[in-house]
All heavy atoms as TSV, in Angstrom:
chain	resi	resn	atom	element	x	y	z
A	1	MET	N	N	68.732	148.702	64.412
A	1	MET	CA	C	69.670	148.477	65.660
A	1	MET	C	C	69.819	149.870	66.410
A	1	MET	O	O	69.761	149.887	67.589
A	1	MET	CB	C	70.956	147.788	65.239
A	1	MET	CG	C	71.795	147.471	66.347
A	1	MET	SD	S	71.023	146.067	67.188
A	1	MET	CE	C	72.482	145.353	67.740
A	2	ILE	N	N	70.026	150.836	65.630
A	2	ILE	CA	C	70.343	152.093	66.313
A	2	ILE	C	C	69.092	152.633	66.967
A	2	ILE	O	O	69.162	153.318	68.029
A	2	ILE	CB	C	70.732	153.222	65.188
A	2	ILE	CG1	C	72.039	152.822	64.477
A	2	ILE	CG2	C	70.831	154.637	65.806
A	2	ILE	CD1	C	73.303	152.795	65.528
A	3	ASN	N	N	67.975	152.372	66.366
A	3	ASN	CA	C	66.667	152.790	66.918
A	3	ASN	C	C	66.405	152.085	68.272
A	3	ASN	O	O	65.893	152.715	69.291
A	3	ASN	CB	C	65.528	152.422	65.978
A	3	ASN	CG	C	64.166	153.050	66.366
A	3	ASN	OD1	O	64.221	154.075	66.937
A	3	ASN	ND2	N	63.099	152.421	66.048
A	4	TYR	N	N	66.855	150.778	68.359
A	4	TYR	CA	C	66.719	150.140	69.658
A	4	TYR	C	C	67.510	150.943	70.728
A	4	TYR	O	O	67.003	151.081	71.911
A	4	TYR	CB	C	67.368	148.702	69.485
A	4	TYR	CG	C	67.491	147.995	70.787
A	4	TYR	CD1	C	66.395	147.462	71.426
A	4	TYR	CD2	C	68.794	147.794	71.390
A	4	TYR	CE1	C	66.461	146.774	72.715
A	4	TYR	CE2	C	68.844	147.210	72.687
A	4	TYR	CZ	C	67.799	146.604	73.225
A	4	TYR	OH	O	67.893	145.975	74.475
A	5	PHE	N	N	68.737	151.271	70.443
A	5	PHE	CA	C	69.619	152.006	71.561
A	5	PHE	C	C	69.005	153.402	71.835
A	5	PHE	O	O	69.048	153.786	73.016
A	5	PHE	CB	C	71.006	152.100	71.023
A	5	PHE	CG	C	71.770	150.935	71.045
A	5	PHE	CD1	C	72.150	150.166	69.850
A	5	PHE	CD2	C	72.037	150.150	72.314
A	5	PHE	CE1	C	72.761	148.969	69.963
A	5	PHE	CE2	C	72.622	148.922	72.343
A	5	PHE	CZ	C	73.055	148.374	71.139
A	6	LYS	N	N	68.310	154.027	70.896
A	6	LYS	CA	C	67.618	155.268	71.150
A	6	LYS	C	C	66.499	155.173	72.205
A	6	LYS	O	O	66.339	155.884	72.980
A	6	LYS	CB	C	67.219	155.944	69.860
A	6	LYS	CG	C	68.314	156.464	69.059
A	6	LYS	CD	C	67.865	157.206	67.761
A	6	LYS	CE	C	68.872	157.772	66.952
A	6	LYS	NZ	N	68.380	158.394	65.711
A	7	ASN	N	N	65.803	153.973	71.919
A	7	ASN	CA	C	64.646	153.635	72.768
A	7	ASN	C	C	65.112	153.273	74.112
A	7	ASN	O	O	64.599	153.684	75.108
A	7	ASN	CB	C	64.003	152.510	72.163
A	7	ASN	CG	C	63.085	152.864	70.922
A	7	ASN	OD1	O	62.754	154.148	70.722
A	7	ASN	ND2	N	62.679	151.890	70.059
A	8	VAL	N	N	66.290	152.614	74.174
A	8	VAL	CA	C	66.762	152.207	75.564
A	8	VAL	C	C	67.170	153.587	76.236
A	8	VAL	O	O	67.020	153.676	77.368
A	8	VAL	CB	C	68.003	151.228	75.368
A	8	VAL	CG1	C	68.767	151.209	76.685
A	8	VAL	CG2	C	67.611	149.917	74.971
A	9	ALA	N	N	67.849	154.480	75.598
A	9	ALA	CA	C	68.251	155.705	76.194
A	9	ALA	C	C	67.003	156.505	76.631
A	9	ALA	O	O	67.007	157.040	77.658
A	9	ALA	CB	C	69.192	156.502	75.306
A	10	ALA	N	N	66.066	156.512	75.768
A	10	ALA	CA	C	64.770	157.180	76.280
A	10	ALA	C	C	64.123	156.549	77.431
A	10	ALA	O	O	63.678	157.280	78.378
A	10	ALA	CB	C	63.803	157.232	75.112
A	11	GLU	N	N	64.142	155.268	77.507
A	11	GLU	CA	C	63.485	154.641	78.658
A	11	GLU	C	C	64.300	154.881	79.997
A	11	GLU	O	O	63.726	154.983	81.086
A	11	GLU	CB	C	63.385	153.132	78.418
A	11	GLU	CG	C	62.241	152.776	77.363
A	11	GLU	CD	C	60.927	153.237	77.861
A	11	GLU	OE1	O	60.579	153.038	79.057
A	11	GLU	OE2	O	60.126	153.678	77.006
A	12	MET	N	N	65.639	154.830	79.833
A	12	MET	CA	C	66.510	155.098	80.986
A	12	MET	C	C	66.261	156.434	81.585
A	12	MET	O	O	66.488	156.596	82.776
A	12	MET	CB	C	67.965	154.842	80.555
A	12	MET	CG	C	68.310	153.411	80.223
A	12	MET	SD	S	67.978	152.317	81.516
A	12	MET	CE	C	69.416	152.685	82.651
A	13	LYS	N	N	65.969	157.448	80.845
A	13	LYS	CA	C	65.772	158.759	81.205
A	13	LYS	C	C	64.471	158.809	82.166
A	13	LYS	O	O	64.289	159.663	82.959
A	13	LYS	CB	C	65.675	159.705	80.111
A	13	LYS	CG	C	67.026	160.066	79.477
A	13	LYS	CD	C	66.909	160.938	78.412
A	13	LYS	CE	C	68.090	161.168	77.645
A	13	LYS	NZ	N	68.095	162.006	76.508
A	14	LYS	N	N	63.534	157.824	81.890
A	14	LYS	CA	C	62.322	157.770	82.562
A	14	LYS	C	C	62.451	157.059	83.987
A	14	LYS	O	O	61.590	157.168	84.755
A	14	LYS	CB	C	61.290	157.046	81.808
A	14	LYS	CG	C	60.792	157.698	80.510
A	14	LYS	CD	C	59.851	156.894	79.788
A	14	LYS	CE	C	59.492	157.343	78.455
A	14	LYS	NZ	N	58.542	156.453	77.672
A	15	VAL	N	N	63.509	156.354	84.274
A	15	VAL	CA	C	63.774	155.659	85.388
A	15	VAL	C	C	63.960	156.534	86.715
A	15	VAL	O	O	64.606	157.619	86.474
A	15	VAL	CB	C	64.978	154.717	85.204
A	15	VAL	CG1	C	65.290	154.034	86.661
A	15	VAL	CG2	C	64.780	153.606	84.172
A	16	THR	N	N	63.346	156.143	87.683
A	16	THR	CA	C	63.568	156.979	88.921
A	16	THR	C	C	64.580	156.246	89.731
A	16	THR	O	O	64.264	155.148	90.166
A	16	THR	CB	C	62.207	156.937	89.729
A	16	THR	OG1	O	61.218	157.539	88.974
A	16	THR	CG2	C	62.292	157.721	91.027
A	17	TRP	N	N	65.787	156.764	89.722
A	17	TRP	CA	C	66.900	156.206	90.509
A	17	TRP	C	C	66.798	156.419	92.000
A	17	TRP	O	O	66.377	157.415	92.427
A	17	TRP	CB	C	68.205	156.727	89.825
A	17	TRP	CG	C	68.461	156.393	88.513
A	17	TRP	CD1	C	68.061	157.164	87.366
A	17	TRP	CD2	C	68.717	155.167	87.821
A	17	TRP	NE1	N	68.292	156.482	86.319
A	17	TRP	CE2	C	68.582	155.174	86.493
A	17	TRP	CE3	C	69.100	153.845	88.450
A	17	TRP	CZ2	C	68.936	154.184	85.627
A	17	TRP	CZ3	C	69.404	152.842	87.661
A	17	TRP	CH2	C	69.418	153.039	86.177
A	18	LEU	N	N	67.277	155.481	92.762
A	18	LEU	CA	C	67.371	155.649	94.264
A	18	LEU	C	C	68.470	156.695	94.689
A	18	LEU	O	O	69.450	156.860	93.831
A	18	LEU	CB	C	67.705	154.294	94.935
A	18	LEU	CG	C	66.678	153.241	94.759
A	18	LEU	CD1	C	67.202	151.906	95.350
A	18	LEU	CD2	C	65.383	153.566	95.378
A	19	THR	N	N	68.324	157.321	95.643
A	19	THR	CA	C	69.310	158.237	96.224
A	19	THR	C	C	70.396	157.398	96.869
A	19	THR	O	O	70.140	156.134	97.121
A	19	THR	CB	C	68.730	159.253	97.291
A	19	THR	OG1	O	68.123	158.551	98.399
A	19	THR	CG2	C	67.644	160.042	96.656
A	20	GLY	N	N	71.426	158.024	97.140
A	20	GLY	CA	C	72.497	157.213	97.979
A	20	GLY	C	C	72.075	156.654	99.242
A	20	GLY	O	O	72.459	155.639	99.646
A	21	GLU	N	N	71.305	157.374	100.029
A	21	GLU	CA	C	70.814	157.122	101.279
A	21	GLU	C	C	69.871	155.942	101.023
A	21	GLU	O	O	69.937	155.001	101.840
A	21	GLU	CB	C	70.010	158.278	101.877
A	21	GLU	CG	C	69.581	157.984	103.273
A	21	GLU	CD	C	68.749	159.060	103.974
A	21	GLU	OE1	O	68.984	160.247	103.507
A	21	GLU	OE2	O	68.119	158.840	104.905
A	22	GLN	N	N	68.966	155.889	100.089
A	22	GLN	CA	C	68.088	154.780	99.847
A	22	GLN	C	C	68.752	153.553	99.577
A	22	GLN	O	O	68.404	152.560	99.966
A	22	GLN	CB	C	66.964	155.131	98.784
A	22	GLN	CG	C	65.986	156.319	99.133
A	22	GLN	CD	C	65.149	156.635	97.912
A	22	GLN	OE1	O	65.724	156.770	96.766
A	22	GLN	NE2	N	64.008	156.877	98.219
A	23	THR	N	N	69.828	153.751	98.623
A	23	THR	CA	C	70.590	152.589	98.281
A	23	THR	C	C	71.300	152.014	99.464
A	23	THR	O	O	71.413	150.796	99.569
A	23	THR	CB	C	71.659	152.931	97.215
A	23	THR	OG1	O	71.014	153.614	96.156
A	23	THR	CG2	C	72.519	151.841	96.704
A	24	SER	N	N	71.836	152.800	100.410
A	24	SER	CA	C	72.461	152.301	101.626
A	24	SER	C	C	71.475	151.577	102.421
A	24	SER	O	O	71.772	150.425	103.056
A	24	SER	CB	C	73.018	153.530	102.488
A	24	SER	OG	O	74.111	154.026	101.621
A	25	LYS	N	N	70.330	152.011	102.635
A	25	LYS	CA	C	69.346	151.467	103.436
A	25	LYS	C	C	68.977	150.048	102.835
A	25	LYS	O	O	68.750	149.078	103.618
A	25	LYS	CB	C	68.075	152.331	103.696
A	25	LYS	CG	C	68.212	153.583	104.547
A	25	LYS	CD	C	67.047	154.314	104.756
A	25	LYS	CE	C	67.200	155.576	105.606
A	25	LYS	NZ	N	66.100	156.265	105.828
A	26	GLU	N	N	68.670	150.136	101.564
A	26	GLU	CA	C	68.305	148.854	100.952
A	26	GLU	C	C	69.377	147.853	100.943
A	26	GLU	O	O	69.183	146.607	101.212
A	26	GLU	CB	C	67.982	149.067	99.421
A	26	GLU	CG	C	66.777	149.945	99.188
A	26	GLU	CD	C	65.474	149.272	99.691
A	26	GLU	OE1	O	65.382	148.085	99.625
A	26	GLU	OE2	O	64.567	149.982	100.024
A	27	THR	N	N	70.608	148.278	100.867
A	27	THR	CA	C	71.789	147.300	100.987
A	27	THR	C	C	71.885	146.729	102.388
A	27	THR	O	O	72.020	145.534	102.486
A	27	THR	CB	C	73.083	148.054	100.650
A	27	THR	OG1	O	72.988	148.581	99.266
A	27	THR	CG2	C	74.367	147.063	100.747
A	28	VAL	N	N	71.723	147.486	103.386
A	28	VAL	CA	C	71.731	146.946	104.764
A	28	VAL	C	C	70.554	146.038	104.965
A	28	VAL	O	O	70.793	144.946	105.517
A	28	VAL	CB	C	71.644	148.134	105.837
A	28	VAL	CG1	C	71.338	147.629	107.164
A	28	VAL	CG2	C	72.941	148.958	105.691
A	29	THR	N	N	69.422	146.221	104.337
A	29	THR	CA	C	68.325	145.370	104.598
A	29	THR	C	C	68.612	144.068	103.816
A	29	THR	O	O	68.279	142.999	104.447
A	29	THR	CB	C	67.013	146.039	103.860
A	29	THR	OG1	O	66.799	147.299	104.503
A	29	THR	CG2	C	65.864	145.097	103.924
A	30	VAL	N	N	69.114	144.134	102.655
A	30	VAL	CA	C	69.433	142.853	101.884
A	30	VAL	C	C	70.507	141.956	102.655
A	30	VAL	O	O	70.279	140.798	102.889
A	30	VAL	CB	C	69.953	143.235	100.590
A	30	VAL	CG1	C	70.522	141.897	99.885
A	30	VAL	CG2	C	68.753	143.786	99.721
A	31	ILE	N	N	71.483	142.682	103.169
A	31	ILE	CA	C	72.525	142.047	103.944
A	31	ILE	C	C	72.005	141.399	105.243
A	31	ILE	O	O	72.256	140.159	105.626
A	31	ILE	CB	C	73.679	142.853	104.288
A	31	ILE	CG1	C	74.417	143.209	102.917
A	31	ILE	CG2	C	74.649	142.291	105.230
A	31	ILE	CD1	C	75.523	144.280	102.974
A	32	THR	N	N	71.255	142.143	106.038
A	32	THR	CA	C	70.542	141.666	107.195
A	32	THR	C	C	69.675	140.531	106.946
A	32	THR	O	O	69.821	139.444	107.634
A	32	THR	CB	C	69.790	142.721	107.818
A	32	THR	OG1	O	70.617	143.826	108.045
A	32	THR	CG2	C	69.139	142.322	109.168
A	33	VAL	N	N	68.867	140.555	105.994
A	33	VAL	CA	C	67.902	139.446	105.656
A	33	VAL	C	C	68.691	138.175	105.174
A	33	VAL	O	O	68.260	137.123	105.498
A	33	VAL	CB	C	66.805	139.843	104.507
A	33	VAL	CG1	C	66.060	138.549	104.091
A	33	VAL	CG2	C	65.962	140.804	105.117
A	34	SER	N	N	69.770	138.453	104.469
A	34	SER	CA	C	70.513	137.320	103.821
A	34	SER	C	C	71.271	136.598	105.126
A	34	SER	O	O	71.352	135.333	105.179
A	34	SER	CB	C	71.701	137.839	103.048
A	34	SER	OG	O	71.042	138.259	101.942
A	35	ILE	N	N	71.731	137.402	106.112
A	35	ILE	CA	C	72.410	136.723	107.288
A	35	ILE	C	C	71.418	135.946	108.090
A	35	ILE	O	O	71.537	134.809	108.463
A	35	ILE	CB	C	73.137	137.861	108.143
A	35	ILE	CG1	C	74.288	138.325	107.464
A	35	ILE	CG2	C	73.437	137.374	109.572
A	35	ILE	CD1	C	74.850	139.566	107.962
A	36	ILE	N	N	70.153	136.547	108.247
A	36	ILE	CA	C	69.071	135.840	109.019
A	36	ILE	C	C	68.691	134.542	108.361
A	36	ILE	O	O	68.540	133.585	108.931
A	36	ILE	CB	C	67.837	136.854	109.225
A	36	ILE	CG1	C	68.240	137.949	110.231
A	36	ILE	CG2	C	66.662	135.983	109.760
A	36	ILE	CD1	C	67.219	139.059	110.276
A	37	PHE	N	N	68.585	134.639	107.004
A	37	PHE	CA	C	68.139	133.513	106.223
A	37	PHE	C	C	69.323	132.333	106.350
A	37	PHE	O	O	69.049	131.215	106.511
A	37	PHE	CB	C	67.847	133.859	104.862
A	37	PHE	CG	C	67.177	132.764	104.069
A	37	PHE	CD1	C	65.932	132.366	104.420
A	37	PHE	CD2	C	67.718	132.168	102.836
A	37	PHE	CE1	C	65.224	131.320	103.754
A	37	PHE	CE2	C	67.102	131.239	102.218
A	37	PHE	CZ	C	65.883	130.774	102.492
A	38	ALA	N	N	70.614	132.745	106.286
A	38	ALA	CA	C	71.615	131.952	106.291
A	38	ALA	C	C	71.630	131.223	107.699
A	38	ALA	O	O	71.879	130.055	107.759
A	38	ALA	CB	C	72.926	132.575	106.129
A	39	LEU	N	N	71.455	132.020	108.789
A	39	LEU	CA	C	71.532	131.460	110.012
A	39	LEU	C	C	70.315	130.338	110.275
A	39	LEU	O	O	70.514	129.396	110.814
A	39	LEU	CB	C	71.441	132.497	111.232
A	39	LEU	CG	C	72.628	133.450	111.219
A	39	LEU	CD1	C	72.339	134.499	112.303
A	39	LEU	CD2	C	73.759	132.590	111.802
A	40	PHE	N	N	69.120	130.773	109.639
A	40	PHE	CA	C	67.986	129.866	109.777
A	40	PHE	C	C	68.173	128.560	109.027
A	40	PHE	O	O	68.004	127.480	109.576
A	40	PHE	CB	C	66.753	130.556	109.097
A	40	PHE	CG	C	65.526	129.638	108.980
A	40	PHE	CD1	C	64.806	129.296	110.073
A	40	PHE	CD2	C	65.337	129.134	107.667
A	40	PHE	CE1	C	63.759	128.389	109.891
A	40	PHE	CE2	C	64.172	128.211	107.549
A	40	PHE	CZ	C	63.536	127.907	108.510
A	41	LEU	N	N	68.814	128.725	107.767
A	41	LEU	CA	C	69.128	127.469	107.039
A	41	LEU	C	C	70.240	126.645	107.785
A	41	LEU	O	O	70.177	125.460	107.651
A	41	LEU	CB	C	69.539	127.744	105.633
A	41	LEU	CG	C	68.490	128.198	104.623
A	41	LEU	CD1	C	69.119	128.569	103.342
A	41	LEU	CD2	C	67.442	127.197	104.704
A	42	GLY	N	N	71.226	127.456	108.279
A	42	GLY	CA	C	72.253	126.650	109.047
A	42	GLY	C	C	71.666	125.868	110.195
A	42	GLY	O	O	72.093	124.678	110.467
A	43	GLY	N	N	70.711	126.516	110.871
A	43	GLY	CA	C	70.027	125.901	112.071
A	43	GLY	C	C	69.220	124.621	111.639
A	43	GLY	O	O	69.354	123.622	112.230
A	44	VAL	N	N	68.412	124.722	110.500
A	44	VAL	CA	C	67.734	123.550	110.059
A	44	VAL	C	C	68.700	122.517	109.617
A	44	VAL	O	O	68.440	121.427	109.932
A	44	VAL	CB	C	66.863	124.140	108.784
A	44	VAL	CG1	C	66.168	122.771	108.092
A	44	VAL	CG2	C	65.809	125.024	109.273
A	45	ASP	N	N	69.743	122.905	109.006
A	45	ASP	CA	C	70.677	121.862	108.538
A	45	ASP	C	C	71.256	121.111	109.814
A	45	ASP	O	O	71.432	119.844	109.879
A	45	ASP	CB	C	71.959	122.453	107.775
A	45	ASP	CG	C	73.000	121.538	107.187
A	45	ASP	OD1	O	72.624	120.599	106.629
A	45	ASP	OD2	O	74.129	121.674	107.615
A	46	TRP	N	N	71.663	121.751	110.750
A	46	TRP	CA	C	72.235	121.320	111.968
A	46	TRP	C	C	71.234	120.373	112.758
A	46	TRP	O	O	71.526	119.256	113.020
A	46	TRP	CB	C	72.611	122.323	113.026
A	46	TRP	CG	C	73.210	121.789	114.227
A	46	TRP	CD1	C	74.597	121.404	114.416
A	46	TRP	CD2	C	72.686	121.701	115.504
A	46	TRP	NE1	N	74.792	120.997	115.702
A	46	TRP	CE2	C	73.638	121.093	116.397
A	46	TRP	CE3	C	71.334	121.784	115.896
A	46	TRP	CZ2	C	73.243	120.718	117.543
A	46	TRP	CZ3	C	70.980	121.415	117.206
A	46	TRP	CH2	C	72.028	120.930	118.131
A	47	LEU	N	N	69.938	120.814	112.708
A	47	LEU	CA	C	68.905	120.019	113.409
A	47	LEU	C	C	68.714	118.682	112.611
A	47	LEU	O	O	68.601	117.574	113.080
A	47	LEU	CB	C	67.622	120.684	113.504
A	47	LEU	CG	C	67.492	121.754	114.531
A	47	LEU	CD1	C	66.233	122.642	114.339
A	47	LEU	CD2	C	67.633	121.231	115.988
A	48	LEU	N	N	68.607	118.768	111.216
A	48	LEU	CA	C	68.609	117.607	110.405
A	48	LEU	C	C	69.775	116.636	110.534
A	48	LEU	O	O	69.605	115.373	110.616
A	48	LEU	CB	C	68.423	117.962	109.043
A	48	LEU	CG	C	67.020	118.470	108.682
A	48	LEU	CD1	C	67.032	119.072	107.138
A	48	LEU	CD2	C	65.863	117.584	108.759
A	49	GLN	N	N	70.978	117.214	110.678
A	49	GLN	CA	C	72.148	116.429	110.868
A	49	GLN	C	C	72.156	115.669	112.186
A	49	GLN	O	O	72.431	114.477	112.245
A	49	GLN	CB	C	73.350	117.182	110.690
A	49	GLN	CG	C	74.691	116.576	110.917
A	49	GLN	CD	C	75.905	117.532	110.799
A	49	GLN	OE1	O	75.718	118.673	111.072
A	49	GLN	NE2	N	76.987	116.924	110.608
A	50	GLN	N	N	71.639	116.407	113.249
A	50	GLN	CA	C	71.531	115.714	114.569
A	50	GLN	C	C	70.466	114.702	114.581
A	50	GLN	O	O	70.680	113.491	115.094
A	50	GLN	CB	C	71.201	116.828	115.583
A	50	GLN	CG	C	72.281	117.929	115.798
A	50	GLN	CD	C	73.666	117.254	116.127
A	50	GLN	OE1	O	73.789	116.399	116.991
A	50	GLN	NE2	N	74.617	117.826	115.418
A	51	GLY	N	N	69.360	114.880	113.803
A	51	GLY	CA	C	68.380	113.944	113.853
A	51	GLY	C	C	68.744	112.694	113.039
A	51	GLY	O	O	68.610	111.538	113.450
A	52	PHE	N	N	69.436	112.766	111.921
A	52	PHE	CA	C	70.024	111.713	111.128
A	52	PHE	C	C	71.035	111.003	111.967
A	52	PHE	O	O	71.191	109.727	111.945
A	52	PHE	CB	C	70.552	112.097	109.867
A	52	PHE	CG	C	69.510	112.251	108.727
A	52	PHE	CD1	C	69.307	113.550	108.206
A	52	PHE	CD2	C	68.691	111.237	108.388
A	52	PHE	CE1	C	68.396	113.683	107.407
A	52	PHE	CE2	C	67.794	111.475	107.394
A	52	PHE	CZ	C	67.484	112.585	106.812
A	53	ASN	N	N	71.903	111.804	112.760
A	53	ASN	CA	C	72.843	111.020	113.551
A	53	ASN	C	C	72.189	110.088	114.622
A	53	ASN	O	O	72.717	109.045	114.960
A	53	ASN	CB	C	73.909	112.032	114.255
A	53	ASN	CG	C	74.766	112.655	113.242
A	53	ASN	OD1	O	75.028	112.202	112.154
A	53	ASN	ND2	N	75.280	113.843	113.665
A	54	VAL	N	N	71.077	110.605	115.182
A	54	VAL	CA	C	70.350	109.837	116.186
A	54	VAL	C	C	69.792	108.524	115.542
A	54	VAL	O	O	69.913	107.517	116.112
A	54	VAL	CB	C	69.318	110.747	116.918
A	54	VAL	CG1	C	68.324	109.764	117.666
A	54	VAL	CG2	C	69.902	111.681	117.735
A	55	LEU	N	N	69.205	108.755	114.374
A	55	LEU	CA	C	68.441	107.721	113.626
A	55	LEU	C	C	69.544	106.531	113.189
A	55	LEU	O	O	69.314	105.410	113.402
A	55	LEU	CB	C	67.744	108.174	112.449
A	55	LEU	CG	C	66.533	108.869	112.751
A	55	LEU	CD1	C	65.839	109.347	111.496
A	55	LEU	CD2	C	65.496	108.014	113.554
A	56	LEU	N	N	70.723	107.121	112.744
A	56	LEU	CA	C	71.652	106.168	112.245
A	56	LEU	C	C	72.544	105.522	113.442
A	56	LEU	O	O	73.177	104.511	113.027
A	56	LEU	CB	C	72.552	106.769	111.171
A	56	LEU	CG	C	71.856	107.286	109.989
A	56	LEU	CD1	C	72.855	108.061	109.131
A	56	LEU	CD2	C	71.345	106.149	109.201
A	57	ALA	N	N	72.528	106.002	114.534
A	57	ALA	CA	C	73.285	105.521	115.581
A	57	ALA	C	C	72.753	104.255	116.190
A	57	ALA	O	O	73.460	103.526	116.744
A	57	ALA	CB	C	73.460	106.598	116.729
A	58	LYS	N	N	71.484	104.046	115.962
A	58	LYS	CA	C	70.739	102.798	116.479
A	58	LYS	C	C	71.241	101.521	115.644
A	58	LYS	O	O	71.420	101.378	114.705
A	58	LYS	CB	C	69.316	102.892	116.531
A	58	LYS	CG	C	68.790	103.952	117.430
A	58	LYS	CD	C	67.344	104.119	117.439
A	58	LYS	CE	C	67.014	105.110	118.576
A	58	LYS	NZ	N	65.527	105.279	118.827
């Protein structure tokens, strides 16, 4: 079990961590894409709702 944690520590030292600036840029990208995707899904939901309302109104 101790050997496992030693191996984990050794592997973590090999990791290339992002800088603060890179992390900020990636965060903005993720938030932007999430908002765009949410708007897209909201639009599709609205269109489907309108379509079903038209079909069920007859």
